[in-house]
C-alpha positions as CSV (number, residue, x, y, z in Angstrom):
1,X,-86.3,49.9,211.6
2,X,-88.8,48.8,213.8
3,X,-91.4,50.8,212.3
4,X,-93.3,49.8,209.1
5,X,-93.6,53.5,208.5
6,X,-93.0,57.0,209.7
7,X,-94.0,60.4,208.8
8,X,-91.3,62.8,208.0
9,X,-92.3,65.0,211.1
10,X,-92.0,61.9,213.5
11,X,-88.4,61.1,211.9
12,X,-87.7,64.6,212.4
13,X,-88.4,64.5,215.9
14,X,-87.2,61.1,216.3
15,X,-83.5,62.2,215.1
16,X,-83.2,65.8,216.2
17,X,-82.3,67.1,212.7
18,X,-83.5,69.8,210.9
19,X,-86.2,69.8,208.2
20,X,-83.8,70.4,205.7
21,X,-81.4,68.0,206.5
22,X,-83.8,65.3,206.6
23,X,-85.4,66.5,203.6
24,X,-81.7,66.3,201.8
25,X,-81.0,62.7,203.2
26,X,-84.7,61.4,202.3
27,X,-84.1,62.7,198.9
28,X,-80.8,60.7,198.5
29,X,-82.1,57.6,199.8
30,X,-85.3,57.8,197.9
31,X,-83.2,58.3,194.5
32,X,-81.2,55.3,195.7
33,X,-84.5,53.2,195.8
34,X,-83.7,52.6,200.0
35,X,-87.2,54.5,201.0
36,X,-90.2,54.8,199.6
37,X,-92.0,58.1,200.4
38,X,-95.6,58.6,199.9
39,X,-96.6,62.3,199.6
40,X,-100.2,63.4,200.2
41,X,-102.3,66.3,201.6
42,X,-104.2,65.9,204.8
43,X,-106.4,68.9,204.5
44,X,-104.3,71.5,203.5
45,X,-101.2,70.2,205.1
46,X,-99.0,68.2,203.3
47,X,-97.8,64.9,204.9
48,X,-95.0,62.4,204.0
49,X,-94.9,58.9,205.4
50,X,-91.9,57.1,204.5
51,X,-91.1,53.3,204.6
52,X,-87.7,51.5,204.1
53,X,-87.8,49.0,200.9
54,X,-86.2,45.6,200.6
55,X,-82.8,46.7,199.5
56,X,-82.9,49.2,201.9
57,X,-83.2,47.0,204.8
58,X,-80.7,44.7,202.9
59,X,-78.1,47.6,202.4
60,X,-78.7,48.4,205.7
61,X,-78.1,45.4,207.4
62,X,-74.9,45.0,204.8
63,X,-73.5,48.1,206.5
64,X,-74.3,47.2,210.0
65,X,-72.2,43.9,209.5
66,X,-69.4,45.6,207.8
67,X,-69.2,48.2,210.4
68,X,-69.1,45.2,213.0
69,X,-66.2,43.4,211.2
70,X,-64.6,46.8,211.4
71,X,-64.9,47.2,214.7
72,X,-63.5,44.0,215.6
73,X,-60.7,44.5,213.5
74,X,-59.5,47.2,215.5
75,X,-57.3,47.1,218.6
76,X,-58.9,48.1,221.9
């Protein structure tokens, strides 16, 4: 959320997930309209650059708010 965009490789390394796992998650987020993925070739290598959409940012903040609400409701 702090970056305007990130490459697939950057996200994979940052999150510590496998290429396949990240690919599946990004596809679902893209299908939902939460992220945009720009696919291109640099030389002969593919490069995917991901950025969150306005609706993705809104959904993320709503999800965090709900988690905070749930955490506040549970006994400590």
